[in-house]
C-alpha positions, 0 to 999 in steps of 0.5 A: 499500499502506498501514497504518492505525493507530487505537485510541490515546488517553488513559487512565489507568493500569490502563486498556486500549485495543486498537490496530489495524492495517488493511492496505490495498493488499495483504494481508500474510497471508504476512508477519510484523507488529510494533507498535513504539513511540517515546516523546520522546528514545527510539529505537523499540522493538519491543513485540510481533510476530506471525508470518505464521501467528500461531503465533509471537508476541514481546513485549517484557520490559517489556509481557509478560503485559499486551499480547497480539497477534493477527491477522485475516488475513482482515480484514487486520488486526493487533491489539494489546491493551494491558492494565494500562496504566502511565505509561511505556507513554506513546509512539507506536505505530507497525504494521509489516509484514516484506516477506519471505514467511513470515519470523521475527520480527525487532527491528530496524525497518529490516527492516520495509518498511511502516509505518503512521502511528502512533497516540498513546497517553498513560497518565496516573498 
């Protein structure tokens, strides 16, 4: 089972990036999935998450109105559209999947059983 995150890069402040997280080895169509980020010297924090149905989403206050999460269960892929990027968004971004079917959204990283390798986002001022 593997989660492959991609889409990171270097962008100027105000720019946009779209992160993708593709699952292989199993489907997560019944599972909540999230995007976490971790900046140097900081704890890993939940940025956004989405339930298995896509009906419920979560956004950290710092990204509300700028980031948008979506999922395509047919393609077993979760996306994070990041707009109006700020230097403080600079971090390594990780996608993660909950292992409990039909669960809600949790902010505790320990809740998520599967993790991608991380993709680095750098926003220059």
